[in-house]
N, C-alpha and C positions, 0 to 999 in steps of 0.2 A: 366590612368595617368591624373593628373590634372595639371593645369598651375599655381597653387599657392602652398604654403607650407602646406596647410591643405587638407587632403584627405577627399572626401565626404563620407557620411555614406553609408554603403553597404545595398542594399535591402535584407531583411530577409524573405525567404520563410517560410512556416509553418514548425514546428519542424521535423516531419518525413521526409518531402521532403528535408529540409535543410541538415539533417544528411546523407541522401542517396547521395545527390549531392556532399557534401564535402568529404564523404568517398570515392566516386569515384575518386575525384581529388587526395586524399591521396594515393589510390591504384596505380594510374598511376605514381605518383611521386616516390613512394617507389619501384615499379617495375623497373623504369628507373634507380634509384639510385643503386639498388641491381645489376642490369646488369652492371652498371659502375664499381661497386666494384669487380666484379668477372671476367670480360672479358676485353680484349684489342684488338683493331683492329690492325693487324700487318701492318707495313710500307710496302707499295707497292714499286716495283722497280721504280726508277725515269727514265723516258724516255730521253735518250740522244738526240734522234731525234723526230720529230713530231710523235705522237702516242697516247696512252691512258694510264691512271693511274688507276689501279684496287684497290679497297678497300679490296679485299680478299687476296692480296699478290701475286696472280698469274698474270703473264703478259698475257693479252688477245692477240688474233691474231692481227697482224698489220692491221691498217685501212688505207685507201687511204688518203694521206695528202692533205688537201685543197690546191688548186692552189693559189699561192701567187699573190695577186693583186698588180700590179706595177702601181703606180699612179705618175704623175709628181709632183714636188714640187709646193707649192702654191705661188701665187704672179704674178706680171706682169713683163715680160721681160723689161729691162730698155730701154726706147726709146732713139734714137739718139738726138732728140730735146726735149726740155722741154715742158711738157703739164700739164694742170691742171686736177687732178683727181676728179671725182665726190665724194663729201664728203660722200654720203650714199651708195656708190657702190664699192665693192671689185672686181676688174677685175682679171681674171685668165688666165694662159697660160703656155705652156710648157717652162721650163727653159733650156737654153742652158748650156753646160758644159764648156763654155769659162772661162778663168781665171777671177778672181774677178777684177773689175776695178772701178774707182771713179764713183759716181752716178751724171749724169749731171742734174737730176731733183732737187735733194735736194740742199739747200743752202750750200755753203762751210763752214766748221767749222772754226771759228776764232781761231787762236793759243792762243789768250788771254783768250778764254773760255775753252780751253782744260785743263783737270785736270793733264796732264802730257806732257812731251816733244814731239814735232812733230815727232821725230824719233820713239817714242813708238806708236804714232797714226798711223804711216805708217804700223805697224804690223796688223792693223785692217781695211783693205779696205772695202768699201761699197759693199755688195753683188750684184750680177747681177739680183736680183729680187727686186721689189718695192711693199710695202704693203700700202694700203690706208684705213684708218679709220678716223673718225673725228679728233682724236688727232695726226695723222701722216701726216696731210696735210702740204705741204711746206709753210713756213712762220709762222706756228703756234708756239706760246710760251707755251701754256698749252696742256696737254694730254687730252684725251677724258673726258669730264665732266660727272658727274653722270646723268644728264638729257640726254645728248647725248648717253650715254651707254644704258639707258632705251629705248630711241627712237630706237636705232639700234636693240635691241632684239625684240621689239614689231613689227618693220617692217619685220624682218625675220620671225616671227610667222605669220604675216599677209599674206606674199607672199608664204609661204610653201604650196605645192600643190601635187596632185597625191598621191603616197603611203607614202610620208614623212609628218609626223605631227610634228609641233613645237609649243610649248606653253610656254608662260612666266608665271612663278609662283612667287608670292611674298611670300617669306619664313620667313619674319620677318622685323624688322626695326632696323636701327642703333641707337646708343644712341642719335644722333641728329635728328632722325626721318626720315632718308633717307630709302626708301624701299630697302630691300635686295632681289635681284631678281636672279632666276635661269631660264635657258632655257632648257626644256625637248625636246629632238630630237629623234624621233623613227619612225619606220615603223610598229609598233604594232598597234592594233586596236584603241588605245587611248593613252593618256599620263599619266594616273594615275599609281600609284605603282602596282596595281593589273593587269592593262593592260600590263605593261612591264614584270611583272612576268609571265603572261600567254603566252607571246611571246616566252618563252624558250630561249631568247637571253641574254647573259650577259650584264650588264650595267657598263659603265665606267664613273666616275665622275671627272670633271676637275675644279680646283679651282685656282683663281688668286688673287693677290694683297691683301693677308692677311696683309701684311705690306704696308702702304699707300705710302711710298716713293720708291716703286718697281713697276713701271708702265708697263714694257715690257710684263709681263705675261698677264695682263689685255688686252692690245692692241692685243696680239697674240690670245687670246681666242675669241675676236670679229671676227678675221679672220677665226679661226677654226669653229666658229658657222656659219659663212656665207658659208663656203665650205661644211659643213655637210648638211645644209638645201637646197642648190641649186647649189653646185659646185663640185669640184673634189673629195671630200671625201664622197659624198652622197652614192656611191655604198657600202660603209662599213656598212651602216645601214641595209643591208640585213642580217647581222649576229650579230650586236650589237645595244644597245641603249646607248645614251649619255646624261648626265646631266652636264650642264655647269654653274658655278657661276663665271662670269668674275671678279667681284670685291667684295671680302668678307669684306672689311673694307672701305666703302665709305667715312666715316668721315676722316680717315687717308689720303685717296687719296686727298680729298678736301683741307686738311691742309698741304699736302706734308710731312707727318710725319709717322714714323714707326708704332706707337701705335694707339690704338683706342682713342676716344674722352676723355675718363677718364684716359688715360695714361697706359692702360694695353697692353702688348704684347699678342695679341689674339692667336698667334701661340704657346703660352705656356699655353693655357686655354682650351685645348680640352678634358682633363679629368675632371677638376673642373667645367667647363662651367659657369663661373661667368659673362661672357659678353653675351649680347643678340646676338652678331654676332656669337660667337662660338656655342651658343645654336641652332641658326638657321641652321648652317651647320650640327650639330649632328642630329637634327630632320630630315633633308633632307636625310642624309645618312641612318638613321634608316628606313626611309620609302622606299627608293629605293634599299637598300642593294647592293651597287656597288661591283663588283668583283675586280675592280682596281680603284685606286685614284691617280691622278696626281696633285701635289701642285706646282704652278709656282711662283718662287721668283727671286730676283736679289741679288747679293752680292757686298760687298765693294771692289773697285778696287785699290784704293790708300790708303788714310787714315793711319790706324795703320800698314799696311804692309810696307808702305814707312818708317814709323817711326821705326818699329822694325827691318826690314830686308833690308832697303835701296833698295827696289824692288817694282815693280808694278805687279799686278796679270795678268796672261797670258791667262787663258782659257776662251773660249766663253761660255762654260757650265760646271757646276759642278753637278754631279749626285749622288744620294744616295737613298737607299731603307730603309725600317723600320729596326731599330737596337735596339730594346728594349729586355729586358729579357723576356723569355717565348714565344718568337715568334715561330709560327709553322714552322717547318723545311721546309716543302714543299712550303709554301708561300714565304719564302726567296729564295728558289731555282727558283721558277717561276719568281721572281723579277729580279734575277741576270742573269739567262740564257735566259729567254724569253723576257725580257723587256730591261734591261740595255745594253746588247750586241747589239741588233738591234739599239738602240738609238745611241750608240757610232759610229756604222757603218754609220748610216744616217748622223750624223754630219760630219764625216770624208769625206763622199762623197760630202758634200757641202763645203769642205775646212774649216770646223769649228773644233776647238779643244775642247777636253773634258778631265776631270779627275774626280776622286772621290771628293765629296763635302768635304770641310774643312773650318774651320774658326779659329779665334784666339781671345783671350780674350781682353778686354779693358785695362788690366794691361800691361803697356809698358815694364815692366821688365820680363814678361812671354813671352818667345820666342817659345813656343810650338804651334803646330797646332793640332786641334781636328776635327775628322770626325763627326761633329754635335754632338748631345747629345744622351745618352742612357736612359734618363728619359721617362716614359710613359706620357708625357704631350703635345708634339707637335702633329700637325695633322698627320705627317708622322708616328710616332710611335703608336699613338692611333688607327689610321685606320688599321695599321698592326696587332695590337692586336685584332681588330675586324675581322681578317681573310681576309682582302683585300690586294692585291698587292698594296703597298703604296710607291710612288716614289716622290722624290724631284728633281725639275729641277731648278737650280739656274744659271742665266746668269749674265754677267757683267752689273753693272748698278748703284748701290748705290753711290751717289756722282757724277754721270756722267751727270745729268740733261738730255738734249736732245742729247748729243754727242753719236754718233754711234747707234742711236735708231733703224735704219733699220736693222743693223746687229744683235742687241740684240733681236729684234722681230723675225728675221729670225732664230736665234738659238732656240728660244722657239717653233716656228711653226714646225721646223724640228724635234725636240725631241718629242713634243706632237703628231705630225703626226705619228711618228714611234710607239708610244704607242697605238694609235688608230688602226694601222694596225696589231700590235701584238694581240690585243684583238680580232680583227676580225679573224685572221688566227688561233688563239689558242682557239677559243670560246669553243669548246667541251672539250678540255683538261683543261681549266681553271675551267669549271663547275665541272669536275671530281675531280680536286684538292680541290675545295671548299667543295664538298660533303664529301670527305675523311677527310679533316681537321676538319670540324664541328663534325663529328662522333668521331674522335679520341679525340678531346678535351673533349667532353661530357663523353667519356668512362673513363677518368682519374680521375673523382671525387672519393674521399675517398682513392686514391691510390698514391703511389710514393711521390715525393716532388715537391716543387715549389720554384722558385727564388724570394726572397723578395727584394733584392738589388743587383745590378751589376754595374760594372764600366768599363770604357774603359781600354785597355791594352797599356801601354807605349811601344813604339817602336822607331826606327830611320828610317827615310825615306828620299830619295832624292826628292825634289820638285823643279820644274822648274818655275821660274818667269822671269821677264824682267828687264834688267838694266835700271834705270830711265833716264840715260843720252844718251845711245846709242840705246836702244830698243832691244839689243841682248839678247838671252836666257842666263840666269844665273841659275846654279843649286846649291841649298842649301841643305845641310844635316841637317835635323831638328828633334827635338823631336816631335814624332807623336803619338797622342792618338787615337788608332784604335778602331772603333766601330764594326769592322768585327769580332773581337775576344774579347768578353766581359769576364771580370773576375767576378766570382760569389763571392759576399761578404757575403751573408746571405741566407740560405734556411730554409724551414720548411716543415713538412709533409703537403701534399695537403689535405685540409678538404673536407667534403661532401658539405659544404655550410657555409654561415655566418648568424648569427642572428643579427638583428638590433632592437633597442628599438623603441617603438611607437613614441618617440620624434625625431626620425631620418628621418622625412618626407622630409627634404631638400635633404639629401643623396639619399633617395629612388627616388625622382623626377629626380635628375641628372643622376642616373644610368639608369632609364627607358628611358631618352632621348638618352642614348648611346645604347639602345637596350637590356639591361639586363632584364631578366625575374625575377620578384620579387613576392612572395606570402605573403599574410597577414595571420597571425595565427588566426584561427577561434575559437579554443578551447584551453585552457591552458593545458600545459603538462610539462614533465620533460625530459631533454636530456643530453647526455654526450658531454661536450664541453671543449675547451681550452679558458679560460679567460686570459686577459692580466694583469699581475702584473707589476706595474711601478717600475723601478729601479732608473731612473733619467730623468730629462727633462731640456731643455734649449730653449731659443728663439734666432732665427738667421734669417738672410736674406735667401731667397730662391735663390740658385745659379743655373747657367747653365754654359756651356763651354764659353760663351761670358762674363760672369760676373753675377751681380745680375739681376734677372728677373724683367723687367720693370712692375710696377704696381702689382707685386705679393704680396707685403706686407710681414711682418715677419711670419715665420712658427714656429711651435712647434716641436722640435726634442725630441723624447722620446726613452728611452731604456726600453724594456719590456721583461718579461719572460712569455711565455705561460704556464699556470698551468691548469691541467685537473681535472675536477670535474663534478658532476651532477648539472645542474642549472635548475631553474624554468623558463619556457617560458610563459609569460602572453598573454592572448588574446589581439589582436589588435597590437601586435608587428609584425615584418617582418622576412621572411626567404628568403635568396638569394641562390638558389641551384646552385651547380657547375656542375651538369650534363646538361650543356647547352653550346651553341656555344660561348657565350660571357663571359665564365668563367674567362679568363685571364684579361679582363677589370675589373671585380669585384675584383679580387685579387689585382690589381694595386691600386684600390681605397680604399680597406678596411683593408689591413694590416697597422696598424697605424704608424709603425716605419720606413717608407720611406718618403722622402721629398715631394713626389707628392701625398701622401695619403689624404683622406678626413679628417682624424683627424689632420694631420700636418697643413692643410690649413683651419681648423676651420669649415668645413661643418659637422663634427661630434664633439660635444663638450666634451664628456666624454669617457674615455676608457671603462667604464662599459656599454656603449651603443652598443658595438659590441663584438661578441664572435665567435670563430671558432667551428662549429658543426662537431664532429669527427665520428659520426655514422649516419646511416640513421634515421632521426628524426621520432619517432612515434607520429606525430602530424596531426591535421586536418587543411587544408589551404583553402583559397579562393582567387580568383584573385583580384589584386589591380586595374585593369583597370575599 
């Protein structure tokens, strides 16, 4: 893969050697494709309790369940007297189970600065733990700056010792030139992707502050990083590796704005990869192949909820797993049963409330609530289609400034800590699920059907919010767009792969950043394919459940009819096989008549630049790397 839109020339061996090498690649590819066309891995039984998942369909003998590691919550028990915390030190200690009480350390919140009635504020007492980062110091007006964040990570890497290794990696630069940094934390022999792979331990990746005006996730991840390198969470590294990106959008954080410097909502850019910030996360994920992804956000508390429903948001945390079409069944089960249930339990034990994630559009006449989006464009959904358990943790925060910041961070730390513990306790089971899912997806090439577009299912649901005057619970029966039950709008037979023209180098580059394997056609040939015959097209804004996607630009909506025929495949063009683990990402990008596709978003300029290959192609290929 190259870092520009032009692919380098391929080194050409002598003619007999070249033919032998390329024929070998062809033979391997054809054998795999034929296997995919003729066989299917049966679904194994899902373990209701800790155990194993078999790819053969037979339940193996029960194995001993790993002993649950019971670790205290993170933070410092609140002192009776005010004391100044060290700016560069996070203190830890066992948290008592006493009722939540006001924090004598933090400055009292002024009623004039509260976004709601003091009676509502009383529903959110400060927790009995206190977190210290540069941005959480008493008297601070600003959250942790980009320079302070970088210093924090580098200091943790510098003091890591013994079996635990921590390394700061610069994974790219923001549009304003701020380094995008990740902290790799492991007890493997090193911090490279190969070293983590050789450790045979699953990797979990934690990402914060994709939206710059949502700081609690970033502050919480600094605490998590500290506890993993030298604190209460370090024992978990005996079974897992952790990759942390505390701040994915440093320009947005610096400006206290949701979007990136050029106005793009980067959390809608994980399939298209138009921003350097989203590209950096994709490359990092592709290198380390996390088995689980946690995306830390904050949600609007007052704003349009007060305008539409005359109510204030209640919950400390809103949780959601990946909800896109073509999601692997077992990945979803792992997310709901192994991750979300322990998260909710951990939050409840800390007297924090939680519900499914939901949002509402910016249209004040629309009084419906939606469980996030079903489009394959957010980090949550794209990482799910890459076969990772992918979870969203949203805490109260947008529009709150510094109000309730200790409680907001506490909710993030509690939820993310639960996810880390799950990954440790379920390490072997998660690896078995990953192995099964990747084989199952590969086996489906040339067989069955695939969902091209899906939509949420309209339902009715009772949602509890808070009365803005009294702070009491108020239950609303609302129109609820469920992402747990998607409606299939359009399906097609699953192809063996996709052909892309030689002019599609931008699309090839972006797919490779996502981990999709792509082959270059080395010798011209003829294949049976479905080409797209255009029926109609229009230009429209790119929507999501909140409204128009910020910075997305107009998209091309096209109606097509796939038409089967034999087509000529020229040398130098590309083939994207679907007998690979990343097949569902390729489908999301390359079917042209969905709003998130590369054609709709102008990464592929012409319909005749892509075709669905419907039989195992009798072609000779070479690697594009």
